[in-house]
C-alpha positions in Angstrom: -72.7 -53.8 43.1 -70.7 -54.3 46.3 -68.0 -56.0 44.4 -67.8 -53.3 41.7 -67.4 -50.9 44.5 -64.6 -52.9 46.0 -63.0 -53.1 42.8 -63.1 -49.5 42.4 -61.6 -49.0 45.8 -58.8 -51.3 45.1 -58.1 -49.6 41.9 -57.9 -46.2 43.9 -55.8 -47.5 46.7 -53.3 -48.8 43.9 -53.4 -45.6 42.3 -52.6 -43.9 45.4 -49.8 -46.2 46.3 -48.3 -45.5 42.9 -48.4 -41.9 43.5 -46.7 -42.2 46.7 -43.9 -44.5 44.8 -43.7 -41.8 42.3 -43.5 -39.0 44.8 -40.5 -40.9 46.7 -38.8 -41.3 43.6 -39.1 -37.8 42.9 -37.9 -36.8 46.4 -35.0 -39.1 45.9 -34.2 -37.3 42.4 -34.5 -34.0 44.1 -32.0 -34.9 46.9 -29.5 -36.3 44.4 -29.6 -33.1 42.3 -29.4 -30.9 45.5 -26.2 -32.9 46.2 -24.9 -32.8 42.6 -25.8 -29.0 42.5 -24.0 -28.4 45.8 -20.8 -30.1 44.4 -21.0 -28.3 41.2 -20.9 -24.9 43.2 -18.0 -26.4 44.7 -16.4 -27.5 41.7 -17.0 -24.1 40.1 -15.5 -22.3 42.8 -12.3 -24.5 42.8 -12.1 -24.0 38.8 -12.5 -20.2 39.4 -9.7 -20.5 42.0 -7.7 -22.4 39.7 -8.3 -19.9 36.8 -7.1 -17.0 38.9 -3.7 -19.2 40.0 -3.3 -19.7 36.2 -3.7 -16.1 35.2 -1.2 -15.1 38.0 1.3 -17.6 36.6 0.7 -16.2 33.2 1.5 -12.7 34.4 4.7 -14.1 36.2 5.9 -15.7 33.1 5.1 -12.5 30.8 7.1 -10.4 33.4 9.9 -13.1 33.4 9.9 -13.1 29.7 10.2 -9.3 29.5 13.1 -9.6 32.0 14.9 -12.0 30.2 14.3 -10.3 27.0 15.9 -7.3 28.6 19.1 -9.1 29.9 19.6 -10.8 26.6 19.5 -7.5 24.7 22.1 -6.3 27.6 24.3 -9.3 27.2 24.1 -8.8 23.4 25.3 -5.2 23.8 27.9 -6.2 26.3 29.3 -8.8 23.8 29.4 -6.3 21.2 31.2 -3.8 23.2 33.5 -6.8 24.2 34.2 -7.8 20.6 35.0 -4.1 19.6 37.5 -3.8 22.5 39.0 -7.3 21.4 39.2 -6.0 17.8 40.9 -2.8 19.1 43.4 -4.8 21.4 44.1 -7.0 18.5 44.7 -4.3 16.1 47.2 -2.3 18.7 49.0 -5.6 19.1 49.5 -6.0 15.6 50.6 -2.4 15.0 53.2 -2.7 17.9 54.7 -5.9 16.3 55.1 -4.0 13.1 52.4 -6.1 11.4 51.7 -4.5 7.8 48.4 -2.8 7.2 46.4 -4.5 4.5 45.5 -2.1 1.7 42.0 -2.5 0.5 40.9 0.7 -0.9 43.6 1.5 -3.4 42.6 0.5 -7.0 44.3 0.9 -10.1 43.6 2.9 -13.1 42.6 -0.2 -15.2 40.5 -1.7 -12.1 38.6 1.5 -12.0 38.0 1.2 -16.0 36.6 -2.1 -15.7 34.3 -1.0 -12.8 32.9 1.7 -15.1 32.5 -1.1 -17.6 30.8 -3.2 -15.6 28.6 -0.4 -14.5 27.5 0.3 -18.2 26.8 -3.5 -18.5 24.4 -3.1 -15.6 22.7 0.0 -17.1 22.3 -1.9 -20.4 20.8 -5.0 -18.9 18.3 -2.9 -16.9 16.7 -2.1 -20.3 15.9 -5.4 -21.1 12.9 -7.2 -20.1 13.2 -9.4 -16.9 13.0 -13.0 -16.7 9.5 -13.0 -15.3 8.1 -10.4 -17.5 9.4 -12.0 -20.7 7.9 -15.3 -19.9 4.5 -13.6 -19.3 4.6 -12.0 -22.8 5.6 -15.1 -24.5 2.9 -17.2 -23.0 0.3 -14.5 -23.8 1.6 -14.4 -27.5 1.8 -18.2 -27.7 -1.9 -18.4 -26.0 -3.2 -15.9 -28.8 -1.5 -18.1 -31.6 -3.0 -21.4 -30.2 -6.4 -19.5 -30.1 -5.9 -18.4 -34.0 -5.2 -21.8 -34.9 -8.3 -23.1 -33.0 -10.7 -20.6 -34.5 -9.4 -21.4 -38.0 -10.2 -25.2 -37.3 -13.5 -24.1 -35.8 -14.3 -22.1 -39.0 -13.2 -25.1 -41.3 -15.8 -27.3 -39.0 -18.8 -24.9 -39.7 -18.1 -24.9 -43.4 -18.0 -28.8 -43.5 -21.3 -28.8 -41.2 -23.0 -26.5 -43.6 -22.0 -28.9 -46.4 -23.4 -31.8 -44.6 -26.6 -30.0 -43.7 -27.3 -28.7 -47.3 -26.6 -32.3 -48.6 -29.1 -34.0 -46.3 -32.8 -34.4 -46.9 -35.2 -32.3 -44.9 -37.0 -34.4 -42.1 -34.6 -37.1 -42.3 -32.3 -38.4 -39.4 -29.3 -37.4 -41.2 -30.6 -33.9 -41.5 -31.4 -33.6 -37.8 -27.8 -34.9 -37.0 -26.3 -32.5 -39.6 -28.3 -29.6 -37.9 -27.0 -30.3 -34.5 -23.4 -30.6 -35.8 -23.8 -27.2 -37.5 -25.3 -25.7 -34.5 -22.5 -26.9 -32.2 -19.9 -25.5 -34.8 -21.4 -22.2 -35.0 -21.4 -22.2 -31.2 -17.6 -23.1 -30.9 -16.6 -20.6 -33.6 -18.5 -18.0 -31.8 -16.8 -18.4 -28.5 -13.4 -18.6 -30.2 -13.9 -15.5 -32.1 -14.9 -13.7 -28.6 -11.8 -15.2 -27.0 -9.6 -13.8 -29.9 -11.4 -10.4 -29.6 -10.3 -10.2 -25.9 -6.8 -11.4 -26.6 -5.9 -9.2 -29.3 -4.9 -6.3 -27.3 -2.9 -8.1 -24.8 -1.4 -10.1 -27.4 -0.3 -7.1 -29.4 1.2 -5.4 -26.6 3.4 -8.6 -25.7 4.4 -9.1 -29.2 5.6 -5.6 -29.5 7.3 -5.7 -26.2 9.1 -8.8 -27.2 10.2 -7.4 -30.4 11.5 -4.4 -29.0 13.3 -6.4 -26.2 15.0 -8.5 -29.1 16.0 -5.5 -30.9 17.5 -3.9 -27.7 19.2 -7.2 -26.4 20.8 -7.3 -29.9 21.8 -3.8 -29.7 23.1 -4.0 -26.1 24.8 -7.5 -26.1 28.4 -6.3 -26.7 28.0 -3.8 -23.6 26.4 -6.4 -21.5 28.9 -9.0 -22.6 32.0 -6.3 -21.7 30.2 -5.9 -18.3 30.2 -9.4 -17.5 33.7 -10.0 -18.4 34.6 -6.8 -16.4 32.7 -8.2 -13.4 34.6 -11.5 -13.4 38.2 -10.0 -13.8 37.6 -7.7 -11.0 36.1 -10.2 -8.5 39.3 -12.5 -9.3 41.6 -9.7 -8.7 39.8 -8.6 -5.6 39.5 -12.2 -4.2 43.3 -12.6 -4.9 44.0 -9.3 -2.9 41.8 -10.2 -0.1 43.4 -13.8 0.3 46.8 -12.5 0.5 46.1 -9.9 3.0 44.3 -12.8 5.1 47.2 -15.4 4.5 50.0 -12.8 5.6 47.8 -11.9 8.6 48.1 -8.3 7.8 46.1 -5.6 9.8 42.7 -5.2 8.0 40.9 -1.7 7.8 38.7 -0.5 10.5 35.9 -0.6 7.9 36.5 -4.3 7.3 36.9 -5.4 10.6 33.5 -3.7 11.8 31.2 -5.6 9.5 33.2 -8.8 8.9 35.7 -9.3 11.7 39.4 -9.5 12.0 39.7 -13.1 10.6 37.3 -15.5 8.5 35.0 -17.7 10.5 35.5 -21.3 10.9 32.3 -22.2 9.4 30.7 -20.8 6.1 34.2 -19.6 5.1 33.0 -19.3 1.4 30.2 -17.2 2.0 32.3 -15.0 4.2 34.7 -14.3 1.6 32.2 -14.0 -1.2 30.3 -11.3 1.1 33.9 -9.5 1.7 34.5 -9.3 -2.2 31.4 -8.0 -2.9 31.8 -5.3 -0.3 35.1 -4.4 -2.1 33.7 -4.5 -5.3 30.9 -2.1 -4.1 33.5 0.4 -2.7 35.3 0.4 -5.8 32.4 0.8 -8.0 31.1 3.9 -6.2 34.1 5.3 -4.9 33.5 4.5 -1.3 36.4 6.0 0.7 34.9 5.9 4.4 37.5 4.6 6.7 34.8 3.2 9.2 31.4 2.7 7.4 31.8 -0.1 4.6 29.0 0.9 2.6 29.4 4.5 2.7 26.4 6.8 2.6 22.7 5.5 2.1 22.1 5.6 -1.8 19.2 7.5 -3.3 16.0 6.0 -4.4 16.8 7.2 -8.1 19.8 4.5 -8.6 17.6 1.4 -8.3 20.5 -0.9 -8.9 22.7 0.5 -6.2 20.1 0.8 -3.9 19.2 -3.0 -4.3 22.9 -3.9 -4.1 23.3 -1.7 -0.9 20.4 -3.5 0.9 21.5 -6.9 0.1 25.0 -6.4 1.3 23.5 -4.9 4.4 21.5 -7.9 5.0 24.1 -10.3 4.2 26.7 -8.3 6.6 24.2 -9.0 9.6 25.4 -12.6 9.5 29.0 -11.7 10.4 
């Protein structure tokens, strides 16, 4: 009994020792966590301080960008004013030296007639389907035609399946296989018939649109062709007139210099020339005589072609 009691005491002592060791470990962990927690608080404070500095820097950057934008706008405005003064001085120097003024606003009777022919061609072309619409209608009609052919093939398959089904003996393997083929053929025919029902209204509309377009195209083709020829003749004539004015260093009108400058640029010269010719053609077509504003007054929304042309030219003129 004494031995058993001694053993129990030793076990109890060992357990107490283990508990002391665990308490020591917990205290060590607690101290370590306390140190880490304190460091984390310091780090969090530093991070908040850094975030504050970054926010302040961002505010300064935003303010600097705003000031830079204002300076850039002021500089661009100053450059525009300087450019205008240079153009004015250049024009005055040329006038003082007797440089002849380029006449870009006088057009012959034949040229004005060509412009009217060109306008009639545009009006006729506007009655035709656009490329996108025409292709859309063609695809719809073609799809309907393909579906019709598939439906006919499906009907033939149903007839053939019915023949195979009636020719086979009930209860045989051939009869079961024929029944499967018949069910499949009937389902395919039904699906294609439903597709045709959905496609018919759109296909008829597209077919009528293409028929009307073909008729209108045949009727208006002479007018459209005459308009295209007039466009080419006027473009060549205006290109020659502008080239002569530039090569002779004539004094270009104010409306021209305002939007295109006094001379062709060293880069993209051909694009500059094409834009200038189209401006001349626009002024001729719509009888623009404004000595300062190149494209004249803003066109109304009712004249869609003129409105579209005006917007395109205005966008292109921003480059020069």
